[in-house]
C-alpha positions, 0 to 999 in steps of 0.5 A: 584684589578679588579675582575677576575672570569674566566681564560683559562690556559695550564698546563703541568706535568713534563716529566720523566727523561731518564734512564741511560746507564752505566757499572761498572768500578771498580778496580779488577772487569774486567767485570763490568756489567750494572749499569744504574739507572732509570730516576726520575718521572716528577712533578705533577700539583696540584691545592690547594684551599686557603682562601687567594686567592679571585680572579683568577687575578694571571692567567691574564698573567700567561697562561702556568704552568709547573711542573719540569721534572724528572732528568736522571738516573745515574751510580751505579744504582742511580735513577734520582731526582723526578721533583718538583710538581707544586702546584697552589693555587686557591680560594675556589669555583673554577671549573676546566673545560676541554676546549676541551670537556667542561667537568667539571673535578673538582669543588673545593669548600672547603678551603685546598683541593688539586686535582692532575690534571696532573700526571708527566711522569714515569722515563725511566728504566736504562740499569741495568733493561734490563740485562738478562742471555743471554743479559748481556751488554744492551747498551740501556735505556728507555726515560722518559715518557712525561708529560700530557698537558691540556687546562683548564678553571678556573671558579670562583663561589663565595660561600655565604649563601645569594645572593642579586638579583634584577634590577639595582638601587634596592639598593643592594649595599646600603643594603650590606654596611648597614648590613656588613662591605663591602663597594661597590661603590654606585651611582645613575646609572645602574650597579654601582656594576660591580663585586660581593661583599661579606660581613659578616653579624653579626645577633646575638651574635654568629650568622653570615652569608655571603652575596653576592651582585650580579650585577644588572640583566635586562631582557635577563640576561640569554642570557648575556644581561647587566651583567647578565649571567656573574654573574648568576653563582655566585648565584648558590652556595648560599643557599637562595636568597634575591630578592630586589625590589625598592618600589619607582619604583613599577608601580600601573598598573602592580605592579609585573612587576619588580618582574616577570622580575627577576623570569623569568631570574632566571628560564630561566638560571637554574631550580635550581635557580628558585626553590631556597628559596627566601625572597622578600624585598621591599626597599626604603620605605622612599621615598615619595609614596613608602610605598603606592606602597609597599602595592599595591605590597603586595596585588597583590602578594597574597601568596608571603611574602614580607618585607619592609625596608629602607636600607638608614635609617635602618628601618626594617633591624633587622627584615630583618636579623632575617628573613634571619637567619630563612630561613638559619636554615630551608634550 
């Protein structure tokens, strides 16, 4: 299934039912009074988060969502039936945005939470409510109140403990396939990963964490270059970042160049991202010359702590997972 992380929809709560105009017509009661009942309230539109939903794919073609209208009132003071609420299931991590103003209406993070975004219209009052001592036979009733209509943008931001970022071909997909049960597409060309991938990592007997493989970033990502800005928003929810660097691609003349590109893009996109705790990891040290290049990077990096691993061979992976757990415990 294609990953869908944005959708624009129109939602409408139900209209209230109209009030009823009715008069009692009973044997032996020649002057029956008004007995028109009120209309039923329109149904609400309610968003509900559920872990069974992982994408916004349901809204690719379903663009208009409407709750049920309230039923009209009836004689004998019977209130019309309330319109059925429309409960819309969405994945946790979905942000509801008013497309007309750009205002964030609600950020629904936790599973099992509900939020009523549009309240159904009030039912109209029947003619019974308008009877007075001076006006005993009102021949009118209220129409139902119209429901609310909103144009909403749904934006899904993945929820993970750890986000793996880096340039294309840094080895993110291989790494997440090694440390978790996720199976992203792996190939030797840029942008292999076209959608974020989540994996659950077991780092001890009872210790686990969720890691997200974010598609490769390039220079200009904060402006939308490559696949950048479309997926940078997913990094915002993570607690810590793994900055993965291809050690075999480090240039000895400017060893921090690839590192600086990602740091710059994170900072330009969001100050929060730039300040997020990070673990720098130099990958592919199994490749000839990569170990020497990694040593040059570590020397040039100064106070920046960096681990060396080989996702392909598994070298350094256990130490890598323990470092992640230490960071998660700290932050």
